[in-house]
Each structure stands twice: as structure tokens, then as C-alpha cells.
The first five atom37 places (N, CA, C, CB, O) and aatype in JSON, in Angstrom:
{
  "aatype": [20, 20, 20, 20, 20, 20, 20, 20, 20, 20, 20, 20, 20, 20, 20, 20, 20, 20, 20, 20, 20, 20, 20, 20, 20, 20, 20, 20, 20, 20, 20, 20, 20, 20, 20, 20, 20, 20, 20, 20, 20, 20, 20, 20, 20, 20, 20, 20, 20, 20, 20, 20, 20, 20, 20, 20, 20, 20, 20, 20, 20, 20, 20, 20, 20, 20, 20, 20, 20, 20, 20, 20, 20, 20, 20, 20, 20, 20, 20, 20, 20, 20, 20, 20, 20, 20, 20, 20, 20, 20, 20, 20, 20, 20, 20, 20, 20, 20, 20, 20, 20, 20, 20, 20, 20, 20, 20, 20, 20, 20, 20, 20, 20, 20, 20, 20, 20, 20, 20, 20, 20],
  "atom_mask": [
    [1, 1, 1, 1, 1],
    [1, 1, 1, 1, 1],
    [1, 1, 1, 1, 1],
    [1, 1, 1, 1, 1],
    [1, 1, 1, 1, 1],
    [1, 1, 1, 1, 1],
    [1, 1, 1, 1, 1],
    [1, 1, 1, 1, 1],
    [1, 1, 1, 1, 1],
    [1, 1, 1, 1, 1],
    [1, 1, 1, 1, 1],
    [1, 1, 1, 1, 1],
    [1, 1, 1, 1, 1],
    [1, 1, 1, 1, 1],
    [1, 1, 1, 1, 1],
    [1, 1, 1, 1, 1],
    [1, 1, 1, 1, 1],
    [1, 1, 1, 1, 1],
    [1, 1, 1, 1, 1],
    [1, 1, 1, 1, 1],
    [1, 1, 1, 1, 1],
    [1, 1, 1, 1, 1],
    [1, 1, 1, 1, 1],
    [1, 1, 1, 1, 1],
    [1, 1, 1, 1, 1],
    [1, 1, 1, 1, 1],
    [1, 1, 1, 1, 1],
    [1, 1, 1, 1, 1],
    [1, 1, 1, 1, 1],
    [1, 1, 1, 1, 1],
    [1, 1, 1, 1, 1],
    [1, 1, 1, 1, 1],
    [1, 1, 1, 1, 1],
    [1, 1, 1, 1, 1],
    [1, 1, 1, 1, 1],
    [1, 1, 1, 1, 1],
    [1, 1, 1, 1, 1],
    [1, 1, 1, 1, 1],
    [1, 1, 1, 1, 1],
    [1, 1, 1, 1, 1],
    [1, 1, 1, 1, 1],
    [1, 1, 1, 1, 1],
    [1, 1, 1, 1, 1],
    [1, 1, 1, 1, 1],
    [1, 1, 1, 1, 1],
    [1, 1, 1, 1, 1],
    [1, 1, 1, 1, 1],
    [1, 1, 1, 1, 1],
    [1, 1, 1, 1, 1],
    [1, 1, 1, 1, 1],
    [1, 1, 1, 1, 1],
    [1, 1, 1, 1, 1],
    [1, 1, 1, 1, 1],
    [1, 1, 1, 1, 1],
    [1, 1, 1, 1, 1],
    [1, 1, 1, 1, 1],
    [1, 1, 1, 1, 1],
    [1, 1, 1, 1, 1],
    [1, 1, 1, 1, 1],
    [1, 1, 1, 1, 1],
    [1, 1, 1, 1, 1],
    [1, 1, 1, 1, 1],
    [1, 1, 1, 1, 1],
    [1, 1, 1, 1, 1],
    [1, 1, 1, 1, 1],
    [1, 1, 1, 1, 1],
    [1, 1, 1, 1, 1],
    [1, 1, 1, 1, 1],
    [1, 1, 1, 1, 1],
    [1, 1, 1, 1, 1],
    [1, 1, 1, 1, 1],
    [1, 1, 1, 1, 1],
    [1, 1, 1, 1, 1],
    [1, 1, 1, 1, 1],
    [1, 1, 1, 1, 1],
    [1, 1, 1, 1, 1],
    [1, 1, 1, 1, 1],
    [1, 1, 1, 1, 1],
    [1, 1, 1, 1, 1],
    [1, 1, 1, 1, 1],
    [1, 1, 1, 1, 1],
    [1, 1, 1, 1, 1],
    [1, 1, 1, 1, 1],
    [1, 1, 1, 1, 1],
    [1, 1, 1, 1, 1],
    [1, 1, 1, 1, 1],
    [1, 1, 1, 1, 1],
    [1, 1, 1, 1, 1],
    [1, 1, 1, 1, 1],
    [1, 1, 1, 1, 1],
    [1, 1, 1, 1, 1],
    [1, 1, 1, 1, 1],
    [1, 1, 1, 1, 1],
    [1, 1, 1, 1, 1],
    [1, 1, 1, 1, 1],
    [1, 1, 1, 1, 1],
    [1, 1, 1, 1, 1],
    [1, 1, 1, 1, 1],
    [1, 1, 1, 1, 1],
    [1, 1, 1, 1, 1],
    [1, 1, 1, 1, 1],
    [1, 1, 1, 1, 1],
    [1, 1, 1, 1, 1],
    [1, 1, 1, 1, 1],
    [1, 1, 1, 1, 1],
    [1, 1, 1, 1, 1],
    [1, 1, 1, 1, 1],
    [1, 1, 1, 1, 1],
    [1, 1, 1, 1, 1],
    [1, 1, 1, 1, 1],
    [1, 1, 1, 1, 1],
    [1, 1, 1, 1, 1],
    [1, 1, 1, 1, 1],
    [1, 1, 1, 1, 1],
    [1, 1, 1, 1, 1],
    [1, 1, 1, 1, 1],
    [1, 1, 1, 1, 1],
    [1, 1, 1, 1, 1],
    [1, 1, 1, 1, 1],
    [1, 1, 1, 1, 1],
    [1, 1, 1, 1, 1]
  ],
  "atom_positions": [
    [[92.86, 110.79, 103.52], [91.57, 110.01, 104.49], [91.62, 108.21, 104.35], [89.73, 110.62, 103.74], [90.77, 107.5, 104.87]],
    [[93.12, 107.53, 103.31], [93.47, 106.41, 103.55], [91.94, 105.41, 102.68], [93.8, 106.36, 105.37], [91.62, 104.45, 101.99]],
    [[91.62, 106.21, 103.18], [90.59, 104.9, 101.59], [90.75, 104.93, 99.84], [88.57, 105.34, 101.53], [90.21, 104.35, 98.9]],
    [[91.48, 105.64, 99.98], [92.07, 106.49, 98.58], [93.19, 104.23, 98.45], [93.72, 109.06, 99.2], [93.91, 103.48, 99.1]],
    [[92.23, 104.38, 96.7], [93.26, 103.14, 96.21], [93.92, 103.45, 95.07], [92.57, 101.76, 95.88], [93.25, 104.31, 94.49]],
    [[94.89, 103.19, 94.46], [95.68, 103.29, 93.51], [95.76, 101.78, 92.81], [96.95, 103.9, 94.05], [95.89, 100.7, 93.38]],
    [[95.69, 101.98, 91.81], [95.83, 100.93, 90.84], [96.92, 100.88, 90.31], [95.04, 100.94, 89.91], [97.25, 101.93, 89.77]],
    [[98.0, 99.62, 90.23], [99.27, 99.46, 89.02], [98.85, 98.75, 88.55], [100.68, 99.11, 89.16], [98.14, 97.89, 89.08]],
    [[99.1, 98.82, 87.5], [99.65, 97.07, 86.09], [100.5, 96.97, 85.5], [98.99, 96.64, 84.77], [100.65, 97.87, 84.68]],
    [[101.24, 96.2, 85.53], [102.65, 96.62, 84.52], [102.62, 95.63, 83.51], [104.29, 96.55, 85.3], [102.15, 94.49, 83.53]],
    [[103.25, 96.32, 82.57], [103.28, 95.18, 81.55], [104.24, 95.28, 81.0], [102.36, 95.02, 80.63], [104.7, 96.42, 80.88]],
    [[104.95, 94.14, 80.44], [106.21, 94.32, 79.94], [106.52, 94.41, 78.15], [106.92, 93.15, 80.58], [106.13, 93.71, 77.22]],
    [[107.12, 95.22, 78.2], [107.4, 95.8, 76.48], [108.15, 95.2, 75.79], [107.99, 97.08, 76.22], [109.3, 95.6, 75.62]],
    [[107.61, 93.98, 75.15], [108.78, 94.0, 73.94], [108.02, 92.91, 73.05], [110.64, 93.45, 74.47], [107.15, 92.17, 73.5]],
    [[108.56, 92.92, 71.5], [108.01, 92.44, 70.7], [108.14, 91.05, 70.69], [108.26, 92.99, 69.78], [107.15, 90.32, 70.63]],
    [[109.48, 90.56, 70.74], [109.69, 89.0, 71.82], [109.36, 87.93, 72.49], [109.93, 88.98, 72.51], [109.69, 86.75, 72.35]],
    [[108.38, 88.69, 73.57], [108.4, 87.51, 74.26], [107.06, 88.3, 74.96], [109.92, 86.94, 75.18], [106.83, 89.5, 75.05]],
    [[106.26, 87.09, 75.43], [104.3, 87.54, 75.73], [104.53, 88.37, 76.8], [102.92, 86.1, 76.32], [105.57, 88.5, 77.45]],
    [[103.09, 89.09, 76.96], [103.8, 90.66, 77.45], [102.75, 89.92, 79.0], [103.14, 92.89, 76.25], [102.2, 88.82, 79.01]],
    [[102.75, 90.31, 79.43], [103.09, 90.32, 81.28], [102.38, 91.25, 82.05], [104.67, 90.72, 81.74], [102.83, 92.4, 82.08]],
    [[101.19, 90.94, 82.79], [100.51, 91.79, 83.32], [100.54, 91.44, 84.56], [99.39, 91.97, 82.83], [100.44, 90.3, 85.01]],
    [[100.69, 92.49, 85.15], [100.82, 92.09, 87.22], [99.23, 93.6, 87.72], [103.68, 92.99, 88.39], [99.33, 94.76, 87.32]],
    [[98.68, 93.37, 88.11], [97.45, 94.42, 89.07], [97.66, 94.28, 90.15], [95.9, 94.2, 89.06], [97.68, 93.24, 90.8]],
    [[97.85, 95.47, 90.5], [98.42, 95.39, 92.09], [96.83, 96.81, 92.78], [100.96, 96.28, 92.23], [96.72, 98.03, 92.64]],
    [[95.81, 95.63, 93.55], [95.3, 97.02, 93.9], [95.49, 97.9, 95.66], [93.67, 96.78, 93.55], [94.69, 97.71, 96.57]],
    [[96.43, 98.61, 95.74], [96.32, 98.97, 96.68], [96.29, 100.25, 97.68], [96.77, 98.43, 96.75], [95.97, 101.33, 97.17]],
    [[96.55, 100.22, 98.85], [96.36, 101.33, 99.09], [96.88, 102.21, 99.7], [95.71, 101.34, 99.33], [98.01, 102.06, 100.18]],
    [[95.72, 104.07, 99.92], [97.04, 104.83, 100.1], [97.91, 104.85, 101.47], [96.72, 106.22, 99.84], [97.58, 104.46, 102.59]],
    [[99.02, 105.39, 101.07], [99.92, 104.78, 102.16], [100.31, 103.82, 102.31], [99.64, 104.78, 103.07], [101.06, 103.84, 103.29]],
    [[100.21, 102.24, 101.58], [100.89, 101.41, 101.94], [102.22, 101.34, 100.26], [99.74, 100.03, 102.43], [102.34, 102.26, 99.44]],
    [[102.94, 100.07, 100.23], [103.96, 99.93, 99.45], [103.74, 98.98, 98.37], [105.0, 99.63, 100.16], [103.01, 97.99, 98.47]],
    [[104.63, 99.42, 97.0], [103.72, 98.33, 95.6], [105.13, 98.11, 95.19], [102.37, 99.2, 94.01], [106.0, 98.87, 94.75]],
    [[105.11, 96.74, 95.49], [106.9, 96.68, 94.15], [106.16, 95.81, 92.86], [108.95, 95.2, 95.02], [105.36, 94.88, 93.0]],
    [[106.48, 96.16, 92.05], [106.6, 96.09, 90.69], [107.75, 94.61, 90.29], [107.21, 97.75, 90.2], [108.92, 95.0, 90.33]],
    [[107.68, 93.53, 90.03], [108.53, 92.77, 89.46], [108.74, 92.55, 88.23], [108.42, 91.92, 89.82], [107.73, 92.09, 87.69]],
    [[109.79, 92.69, 87.4], [109.6, 92.68, 85.38], [110.87, 91.47, 85.52], [110.24, 94.83, 84.01], [111.76, 91.62, 86.35]],
    [[110.85, 90.45, 84.75], [111.74, 89.14, 84.4], [111.77, 88.83, 83.02], [111.24, 87.85, 85.09], [110.94, 89.26, 82.22]],
    [[112.95, 87.92, 82.65], [112.82, 88.08, 81.17], [113.49, 87.07, 81.05], [113.25, 89.31, 80.39], [114.38, 86.84, 81.87]],
    [[113.21, 86.08, 79.81], [114.7, 85.05, 79.87], [115.29, 85.58, 77.92], [114.08, 82.47, 80.15], [115.61, 84.82, 77.01]],
    [[115.24, 86.56, 77.93], [116.15, 86.77, 76.87], [117.59, 86.68, 76.31], [116.02, 87.52, 76.8], [117.99, 86.85, 75.16]],
    [[118.35, 86.31, 77.59], [119.8, 86.08, 77.9], [120.8, 87.29, 78.87], [120.44, 85.94, 76.39], [120.61, 88.51, 78.88]],
    [[121.24, 86.98, 79.2], [122.67, 87.94, 79.78], [123.18, 89.11, 79.22], [123.92, 87.21, 79.71], [123.77, 89.94, 79.91]],
    [[123.03, 89.2, 78.29], [123.04, 90.71, 77.01], [121.69, 91.37, 77.44], [122.9, 90.21, 74.86], [121.76, 92.56, 77.13]],
    [[120.83, 91.16, 77.86], [119.93, 91.54, 77.36], [119.83, 92.65, 79.43], [118.7, 90.05, 76.52], [118.94, 92.51, 80.27]],
    [[120.58, 93.2, 79.5], [120.89, 93.92, 81.08], [119.87, 95.37, 81.2], [122.9, 94.51, 81.23], [119.14, 95.61, 82.16]],
    [[119.98, 95.94, 80.4], [119.23, 97.46, 80.8], [117.63, 97.63, 80.42], [120.05, 98.77, 79.89], [116.86, 97.65, 79.47]],
    [[117.69, 97.73, 82.04], [116.11, 97.7, 82.51], [115.58, 99.55, 82.31], [115.99, 97.01, 84.59], [116.22, 100.53, 82.67]],
    [[114.26, 99.54, 81.63], [114.15, 101.1, 81.59], [112.57, 100.32, 82.19], [114.41, 102.35, 79.76], [111.89, 99.32, 81.93]],
    [[112.54, 101.58, 83.19], [110.91, 101.52, 83.98], [109.92, 103.01, 83.42], [111.19, 101.66, 86.19], [110.2, 104.21, 83.43]],
    [[108.87, 102.34, 83.04], [107.77, 103.44, 82.56], [106.72, 104.15, 83.71], [106.79, 102.66, 81.44], [106.85, 103.8, 84.88]],
    [[105.9, 104.93, 83.43], [104.73, 105.13, 83.75], [103.88, 105.89, 82.85], [104.76, 105.61, 84.84], [104.22, 106.97, 82.37]],
    [[102.36, 105.09, 82.54], [101.33, 106.35, 81.94], [99.9, 106.09, 82.59], [101.14, 106.33, 80.03], [99.07, 105.17, 82.59]],
    [[100.01, 107.05, 83.0], [98.59, 107.97, 83.94], [97.61, 108.03, 82.84], [98.94, 109.91, 84.6], [97.88, 108.57, 81.76]],
    [[96.15, 107.34, 83.16], [94.92, 107.91, 82.12], [95.38, 109.22, 81.81], [93.27, 108.03, 82.78], [95.8, 110.2, 82.41]],
    [[95.02, 108.66, 80.06], [95.04, 109.99, 79.28], [96.0, 110.42, 78.83], [94.68, 110.94, 79.81], [95.92, 110.89, 77.7]],
    [[97.58, 110.42, 79.71], [98.8, 110.95, 79.34], [99.54, 109.71, 78.4], [99.65, 111.42, 80.76], [99.07, 108.6, 78.18]],
    [[100.45, 110.09, 78.05], [101.4, 109.82, 77.25], [102.44, 108.62, 78.69], [102.17, 111.59, 76.51], [102.64, 108.7, 79.9]],
    [[102.76, 107.79, 77.73], [104.12, 107.33, 78.03], [105.74, 108.24, 78.53], [104.33, 106.68, 76.78], [106.59, 108.78, 77.83]],
    [[105.57, 108.03, 80.5], [107.09, 108.28, 80.76], [108.55, 107.49, 81.1], [107.0, 108.93, 81.64], [108.71, 106.31, 80.78]],
    [[109.03, 107.86, 81.42], [110.29, 106.87, 81.67], [110.93, 107.6, 82.9], [111.48, 106.71, 80.25], [111.48, 108.68, 83.1]],
    [[110.42, 106.02, 83.92], [111.03, 106.57, 85.34], [112.3, 106.55, 85.7], [110.56, 105.98, 86.37], [112.74, 107.43, 86.44]],
    [[113.15, 105.44, 85.21], [114.44, 105.42, 85.46], [114.96, 104.13, 84.29], [114.69, 105.15, 87.19], [114.19, 103.47, 83.59]],
    [[116.4, 104.02, 84.33], [116.82, 103.26, 82.86], [118.2, 102.53, 84.41], [117.61, 104.79, 80.77], [119.19, 103.11, 84.86]],
    [[117.72, 101.34, 84.71], [119.05, 100.63, 85.81], [119.88, 99.31, 85.08], [118.21, 99.86, 87.51], [119.38, 98.43, 84.38]],
    [[121.16, 99.46, 85.46], [121.26, 98.0, 84.69], [122.2, 97.68, 86.04], [122.1, 97.84, 82.75], [122.6, 98.56, 86.8]],
    [[122.55, 95.84, 86.22], [122.94, 95.35, 87.77], [124.23, 96.12, 88.23], [123.29, 93.6, 87.85], [124.55, 96.15, 89.42]],
    [[125.05, 96.81, 87.15], [126.36, 97.64, 87.71], [126.63, 98.84, 87.93], [127.24, 97.55, 87.12], [127.63, 99.42, 88.33]],
    [[124.98, 99.34, 87.43], [125.17, 100.89, 88.03], [124.39, 101.13, 88.91], [125.0, 102.0, 87.17], [123.58, 100.36, 89.42]],
    [[124.65, 102.56, 89.21], [123.57, 103.52, 90.06], [122.59, 103.79, 89.44], [123.97, 104.79, 90.49], [122.77, 104.57, 88.51]],
    [[121.06, 103.24, 89.7], [119.7, 104.21, 89.02], [119.78, 104.99, 87.47], [119.46, 105.6, 90.12], [119.74, 104.28, 86.46]],
    [[119.85, 105.77, 87.41], [119.29, 106.52, 86.34], [118.17, 107.31, 86.55], [119.0, 105.75, 85.39], [117.85, 107.46, 85.37]],
    [[117.2, 108.04, 87.29], [116.17, 108.55, 87.76], [115.69, 109.49, 86.84], [116.39, 109.02, 88.95], [116.54, 110.38, 86.84]],
    [[114.85, 109.77, 86.1], [114.22, 110.81, 85.1], [114.3, 111.98, 86.23], [112.44, 110.4, 84.4], [114.13, 111.66, 87.4]],
    [[114.55, 113.24, 85.89], [113.57, 113.81, 86.99], [112.87, 114.14, 87.65], [113.39, 114.04, 87.2], [112.97, 114.33, 88.86]],
    [[111.98, 114.28, 86.92], [110.84, 113.58, 87.96], [110.18, 112.86, 88.2], [110.21, 113.82, 88.23], [108.98, 112.87, 88.48]],
    [[110.91, 112.12, 88.1], [111.26, 110.56, 89.14], [112.24, 110.85, 90.28], [112.15, 109.15, 88.17], [112.43, 109.87, 91.0]],
    [[112.82, 111.8, 90.57], [113.75, 111.4, 91.14], [112.99, 112.16, 92.82], [115.34, 111.93, 90.32], [112.76, 113.3, 93.21]],
    [[112.82, 110.72, 93.41], [112.18, 111.26, 95.26], [112.03, 110.15, 95.62], [110.59, 112.2, 95.65], [111.46, 109.25, 95.0]],
    [[112.7, 110.1, 96.99], [112.87, 109.16, 97.67], [111.48, 108.02, 97.92], [113.41, 109.82, 98.79], [111.72, 107.12, 98.72]],
    [[110.51, 108.03, 97.49], [109.68, 107.4, 97.42], [109.74, 105.84, 96.2], [108.8, 108.49, 97.25], [108.99, 104.87, 96.35]],
    [[110.35, 105.9, 95.55], [110.28, 105.25, 93.9], [112.35, 104.57, 94.82], [110.13, 107.19, 91.65], [113.32, 105.13, 95.32]],
    [[112.05, 103.56, 94.61], [113.72, 102.34, 94.51], [113.37, 101.32, 93.13], [113.93, 100.83, 96.44], [112.25, 101.18, 92.64]],
    [[114.3, 100.84, 92.77], [114.84, 100.13, 92.37], [116.23, 98.99, 92.52], [114.72, 100.72, 91.85], [117.39, 99.07, 92.92]],
    [[115.34, 97.91, 91.97], [116.98, 97.05, 91.98], [116.62, 95.98, 90.9], [117.55, 96.13, 93.76], [115.59, 95.6, 90.34]],
    [[118.5, 95.53, 90.88], [118.48, 94.54, 89.58], [119.42, 94.28, 89.66], [118.21, 94.83, 88.25], [120.45, 94.81, 89.23]],
    [[119.17, 92.97, 90.53], [119.8, 92.18, 91.36], [121.0, 91.33, 89.59], [118.3, 90.96, 92.56], [122.2, 91.48, 89.38]],
    [[120.32, 90.81, 89.05], [120.85, 90.45, 88.13], [120.18, 90.46, 86.05], [121.05, 89.25, 88.88], [119.21, 91.13, 85.71]],
    [[120.64, 89.97, 85.49], [119.67, 90.63, 83.64], [118.43, 90.46, 83.95], [119.85, 89.59, 81.84], [117.49, 91.22, 83.72]],
    [[118.44, 89.24, 84.58], [116.82, 88.73, 83.89], [116.04, 89.38, 84.42], [116.21, 87.26, 84.06], [114.87, 89.42, 84.04]],
    [[116.68, 90.36, 85.85], [114.95, 90.52, 87.03], [115.51, 92.16, 87.39], [114.76, 88.97, 89.22], [116.59, 92.76, 87.41]],
    [[114.01, 92.48, 87.64], [113.97, 93.31, 88.67], [112.76, 94.11, 88.74], [115.03, 94.08, 88.64], [111.8, 94.15, 87.98]],
    [[113.1, 94.98, 90.25], [111.66, 95.33, 90.74], [111.56, 96.84, 90.75], [111.34, 94.74, 92.27], [112.55, 97.56, 90.66]],
    [[110.24, 97.33, 90.84], [110.24, 98.97, 91.05], [109.39, 98.82, 91.59], [110.17, 100.07, 90.08], [108.37, 98.35, 91.08]],
    [[109.53, 99.29, 93.23], [108.62, 99.75, 94.28], [108.34, 101.33, 94.5], [109.18, 99.22, 95.54], [109.24, 102.17, 94.62]],
    [[106.95, 101.62, 94.51], [106.5, 101.97, 94.85], [106.53, 102.69, 96.69], [106.0, 101.28, 94.25], [106.41, 101.67, 97.38]],
    [[106.61, 103.54, 97.37], [106.55, 103.26, 98.71], [105.21, 104.82, 98.84], [108.47, 103.29, 99.68], [105.02, 105.75, 98.07]],
    [[104.54, 104.44, 100.22], [103.53, 105.52, 100.76], [103.19, 105.93, 99.37], [104.14, 106.83, 101.84], [103.82, 106.45, 98.45]],
    [[102.28, 105.62, 99.49], [101.45, 105.12, 97.53], [100.24, 106.3, 97.61], [100.3, 102.78, 97.29], [99.41, 106.08, 98.49]],
    [[100.11, 107.14, 97.06], [99.83, 108.54, 96.99], [98.76, 108.59, 95.45], [101.5, 109.51, 96.92], [99.17, 108.14, 94.38]],
    [[97.16, 109.3, 95.66], [96.99, 108.42, 94.22], [97.28, 108.68, 92.72], [95.75, 108.16, 94.09], [97.15, 107.96, 91.73]],
    [[97.87, 110.39, 92.95], [98.98, 110.28, 91.62], [99.7, 109.41, 91.04], [99.86, 110.87, 91.68], [100.08, 109.4, 89.87]],
    [[99.94, 108.55, 91.99], [100.86, 106.73, 91.27], [100.25, 106.05, 90.89], [101.6, 105.6, 92.08], [100.62, 104.89, 90.68]],
    [[98.4, 106.7, 90.52], [97.71, 105.47, 90.18], [98.01, 105.37, 88.84], [96.22, 105.41, 90.46], [98.04, 106.44, 88.23]],
    [[98.29, 104.08, 88.07], [98.69, 104.63, 86.67], [99.25, 102.59, 85.99], [100.49, 106.36, 86.91], [99.5, 101.61, 86.69]],
    [[99.25, 102.71, 84.42], [100.33, 101.95, 84.07], [101.81, 102.12, 84.12], [100.13, 101.76, 83.1], [102.47, 103.06, 83.68]],
    [[102.33, 100.65, 84.93], [104.28, 100.94, 84.93], [103.84, 99.98, 83.82], [105.8, 100.37, 86.55], [102.74, 99.42, 83.74]],
    [[104.83, 99.88, 83.0], [106.01, 99.51, 82.33], [107.49, 99.0, 82.25], [106.05, 100.1, 82.03], [108.45, 99.71, 81.93]],
    [[107.57, 97.44, 82.63], [109.06, 97.71, 82.43], [109.89, 97.35, 80.73], [109.76, 96.69, 83.69], [109.19, 96.89, 79.82]],
    [[110.73, 97.51, 80.61], [111.12, 96.62, 79.17], [112.42, 96.47, 79.26], [110.8, 97.3, 77.65], [112.96, 97.09, 80.17]],
    [[113.19, 95.72, 78.44], [114.93, 95.74, 78.36], [115.15, 95.94, 76.9], [115.8, 94.17, 78.9], [114.43, 96.03, 75.9]],
    [[116.45, 95.98, 77.16], [117.02, 95.5, 75.84], [118.67, 95.75, 75.97], [116.3, 96.4, 74.48], [119.24, 96.46, 76.8]],
    [[119.29, 94.9, 74.83], [120.89, 94.99, 74.86], [121.8, 95.31, 74.49], [121.33, 94.5, 74.84], [121.92, 95.95, 73.45]],
    [[122.8, 94.92, 75.29], [124.12, 95.81, 75.38], [125.22, 95.18, 73.96], [124.98, 95.51, 77.26], [125.81, 94.1, 73.85]],
    [[125.13, 96.68, 72.79], [125.75, 95.59, 72.49], [127.58, 96.33, 72.43], [124.94, 94.88, 70.93], [127.56, 97.55, 72.59]],
    [[128.44, 95.96, 72.31], [129.61, 96.85, 71.99], [130.4, 97.03, 70.8], [130.44, 96.6, 72.74], [131.62, 96.96, 70.65]],
    [[129.31, 97.31, 69.84], [129.45, 97.18, 68.19], [129.28, 99.06, 68.47], [127.84, 95.95, 66.95], [128.46, 99.65, 69.18]],
    [[130.46, 99.65, 67.56], [130.18, 100.93, 67.69], [130.44, 101.55, 66.57], [130.76, 101.48, 68.68], [131.56, 101.64, 66.05]],
    [[129.02, 102.16, 66.01], [128.41, 102.56, 64.99], [129.15, 103.41, 64.58], [127.24, 102.91, 65.1], [128.8, 103.57, 63.41]],
    [[130.49, 104.53, 64.93], [131.01, 105.53, 64.54], [132.79, 104.8, 64.3], [130.65, 106.84, 65.72], [133.88, 105.38, 64.29]],
    [[132.55, 103.76, 64.18], [133.88, 103.42, 63.88], [134.56, 103.18, 62.52], [134.04, 102.42, 64.48], [134.35, 101.98, 62.37]],
    [[135.32, 103.63, 61.34], [135.28, 103.82, 60.62], [136.83, 102.64, 60.02], [134.98, 105.22, 60.69], [137.17, 102.62, 58.84]]
  ]
}
């Protein structure tokens, strides 16, 4: 019908930085881009995106770094989802041609890359 609104809310999951919320009210068929940025430094270049629908558990959408192709989870491999990771401290998730099922809370999280090898003896 074209009248359905999708609500996309983004939270940054982090114990060390303040919570960032971004609410987008968009129409079915539109595109929505969520931004994620942090100031933890260049070693925190691994970024994860998650979605939580009402009444459901959080599910990982994709893992991405600036130097590798994004690794989408099986259920989220579709042409409507795009991610960018231009540098260590920023990234975006775009949902194209929004559908009612895209509504939910979207989270981004970052993790630090470590050269340490836990199996080294």
C-alpha cells in the first residue's frame, strides 16, 4: 500500500562509550542508512551489525572490516542490505526498498583486533 512505516532504531553496543541512538521513520519502499562511529582508536576496526525485532532475540546481520568483504549471515544475504566500512572508526548499514519486516532495533558493535595468539606456547 505504500503507507506502512518502518521504524529503525540504532544503538551502539559498548561498555566504554556512550549509547548512540538514531531513530528513522521511513516509508515502505524507501532506503534507510544507519551510521555507526566510535573514537576507540584504529585497532577497533571490526564492526558488527545486529537487528532485534519486537519479541525476538538479537540476531547478527553482518561482520565487516575496512579491508575485507562483508560477511553476511545466511538469513541476511540479500540485495537490499549494503554495508560500508571506509575506515576503522566508522561504518554504515543501508536497508534498501524497505519492507514492514525490516522494522526493528538495529545495533552496531565494534571489537578490537588482537595479534595475540592464545594457542602460542
